[in-house]
N, C-alpha and C positions, 0 to 999 in steps of 0.2 A: 656695172653687173648684173645681166637677165635676174629677172627675180624670183625664180628659184633655187639657182644657187644661193642666191640672197639669204631665201626663207631658211635654207639648211646650215647657211654658216652663224643665223641669228641663231636657230634651236640649239644650233652644239654650244654655243659659246654660252646659251643661259643655259643648256645641261651643266654645263662645268662649273659655271657662278653659283649655282645650286647648288652645288655637290660641294663646293671650298665651303659655302655658308653651312650647309648642316652639317661638318666635317669640325669647324668650330662652333658650334651650337653645341655637338657635343661632346667637346674640348670644355667648356668654359660650364657644362652642366658638373664635371667633377673636380672644377677649382674655391674647393672650399674657402671660404673666411672669414676671418670671427674680426666682427665690428667691433668698437668700442665707442661706446658712447656716455660722456657724462651729464648729469641730472638734475638740479639744483631741486632738492625735492624734504630733504628731513629738517630737520628741528635743528635751529641752531644750538650748536654743543655737543650735538650726534657726529658720531663716526663714520665714516664713509662706510658704506655696503655695497657689493659685488653682488648681482644680480644678474644671474647667465639667461637669456633667454633661448628656448630652442622653440624650435616649428618646422612642420609640413619636413618630417625626416623621410616620409616614403619612403621606409626601409625596406630591401626585399632582398633575403637569403644570398644572394652572389656580390652585394656593393661590398665587397669588402675595403676598398679604398675611404668609401664614406664609414664606413665603422670605425677603421683605424682614428681617420680623423677624428669620430668624433668620440671613441675613446680618449683621445688626449687634452680633452677639455677640464678630465678631473684637474689637469693641474695646475689648472687656475687659479683652483680655490676658492668657488666663486661661496660665500654665503647665505644663498638661496638661487633655487631656479625655480624660473617660472616654462612650463612647460605648454602653449596653445594648439596643442592637439595633429591629426597625421600622423602619427608617427609611424600607421602601419602600410604596407604594400603587395601583401603577401601572405599567405594563409601559415604559414611558419614565421612570421613574423616575430612574432612577442619575444619569445629565449634572445632571438639575434637583439633586437629593441634594447635589449635590458645586458644583455651582453656588455653591449658597446656604449651603452650608459656608462654601465664597470662603477666607479668610486662615486658617482655623480649622486647614486640613488643613495647616497649616506648620508647627503649633502640635504638640510629641510628643502622641499622644492613646494609647489603649487602644480595642479593641475585640469586643464578639460581634457574634450575629445571632439576631433574635427569629423567632416562626411567620408574622412579614408579609414578610419578609427575603424567605425559602423560597416562599411559597404566597399564590396571589393573592386580592383578598376577594372576598368574596361581599356581600351582604344579609345581615341579620343582627339580628336585635328586640334592641335593647341589653338591655330588661329580662328578656332570656333567662339573662343572668350569676345573674340573682336566682336560678334557677332550680338544681337539687343538679348537676354535672360528672358527665355520663356517659363523660367519655373519650375519647369519640371525638373526635376531630379532621378537620378538611374537609382532608385533603391529594390529595385524587383532583380537583384542580381544576390549571389548567396553575400552573408555575411562573416565580418571577418570576426576572427578573435579576442574580439575585444573587453569582454570579459576579465579573461584571461588576463590583460593588461593592464586594466583597472586592479584587478587584484594584485601585480608587483609592485604597482607604484604603491597602494594602499599598505602594503606588507613591509613599505619602503618610509612607510612615516608622511610619506608623500599627503596635503591634504586635497580632497576631492572636492574638486570648485562647479560640477555639475546642478546646474539651478540650485547651487546654494552660497552661504556663508561662509566663512572661515579666519580662521587666527593665527599667525606664528611670529612669535620674536626673535630676536635673533641679534646678536651685539649689542645687546640690549636697546634696543631698539623693537618696540610693540608694532604690528601691520596688522591692521584688518581686511579682511577680501572679499569680495563676492566676486559669483562668476556668473556663464548661462554657459546650458549643450549649445551643443551647433546651432547658430542662426542662419545657415545657409539650407541646412534644411527644414525651418523650422522650428527647432527643437526646444528654442532660447522659452525659458519659463521669466519675462521679464517680471510676476505681480511678485512671483515666490522672493527676491532679491529688490526690490525695490522699498525705500526711507532713508533717510539721511543716512550715511556712512559715520560709519564711529565718531563721535570727538572725540569720545578719551585715547583711541589710537593713537601713536606717534604719527600712523602715514595709511595709506588707505589706497589701496591698488584694485583695479576691477580688472579682470580676465577674460578675455572673451578669445575663440578659433576665430567666426569671421568679423572682422569690421564694419558691420553694418550699422546704419545711422541714426537707426531705433534706438538699439545697444547702447551708443553710445551717448546720443543725447542723454541717455535716462541716466549713463553712468556717471555724468558731466553735472547734471542738473541736482545727481546727489549727494553731490560734494568729493565723489574720487579724487584723489590728488595726481592720478596717470590710470591710463587703460591700458595693458596688455596683448597684442593679437597678432597672429598670423594669416593666412589661407591666401592671402594677394600671389603671393610668390613673387612681389615686387613689380608685379606685370609680365615675369618670362620672357617674353618677346618680347624687348626693348626696342626705342628707336636709340643710334649712338648716343653714347655720352649717360643712357640708362634712365630716356625718359616715358613713363611707362604707359599702355594704349588704354590698357581695361587693369581691373583689378575684380575681375571675377564676383560685384556685388557692386553695391551703391558709394560706398565710396569712393571719393575724383580720385583721377589719376596722380594728382599731384600727391597725395599723399601716400600713396601705394606702398610704400615703404618709407623707412627712417622715423624719426625724432619731430612730432610738428603738435599743437595746440588744438583742441578741441573745446569750442566755446558752450557753454552751458543756455542751450535758447530763451533762461530771464534772467541771462548773465552777461551775455556779448562782447567778444573782447578780451585782452587774458585772465578779467576779473572776474574770478567765476570760472574758469575756464581749468580743464585740463589734460593733463600731456597723453599723447597720446602716440604711441611706438608700435610700428609694424613691422614685421620680419617678414624679407624678402625667402624665408628658408631656407633647407637643404638639400630640399625634393623634386624631384619630380615624376608626372606620372610616369610608373615605369617602361611602359611601350612607348613614349615619346619622352627618350632623355636627354633634352636639350634646353640652352638656356640662350638669350642672345643681348650681350649689356645689360646682363642681371646676374652677375658669381651667384651663388647657393652662399647662402650665411646662416651665420648663431651670432649672438650682440650679448655682449658684457656690459649692463648698463652698470655704473658706479654712480648710484645715489649719493652725495653729498649735501650740505646744509642750504637753504635756500641764505639769498642773502639777503 
């Protein structure tokens, strides 16, 4: 076959394949999935606790299917909600998020914010995440109404863990919390939450939007039983089988989503390590609404007694 017709055919086939992949990726970004994970964390004799982990909702007012799916999570009747940030994607998103959360705001909860709660999103090529992080953050854009979001959560009784400590008792189990502001923006103040986790609590949980290693290392060293985070989108554009290529932070791709261990530097291995749960999140940048081999998710963590 002459070169020019062959080239044209190759380009045409590539365009068709690209369009097909884009169509699939846009479809997958709307396949909201509930993950169920059991974690042996509680003292012997305590009743199991259902903890709903929500992250990276990236809500825009026109995303009605996401709103409906999120609203249905109240039927799970969780004992506790942990929200690890990036709820917003639009100036008018706060009432939409509050409405979609619905009955979940009546459940005990804790939260931290992420960069996309603070700043309005802009178009970004998702494949740019594969490039080395320059450390530059897009903070020259308008701020989103994050104070209004905090007001909604605070009025519901959710505990604000922005560079702070907190406690909640649910189902007869006392839980001590520590949390940091978004490490991706460098807003985390680890000195404010440093020190041994409360030994009197039945359970010690740490919360961060982005699972940067400096944050995980400190929380594990301070004796927190588990660390809960989001931010990574599970890699968002993954290889077949869900293998992440990047995490948009310094966490290795093998732990981009799901349940893993994070060892304390002073005690590598299972002894002295913390559980780490990273959510792939429910949303995407509103200008690039697609995922590949990485469906949007919320996770119901069932905490059970350790054996």
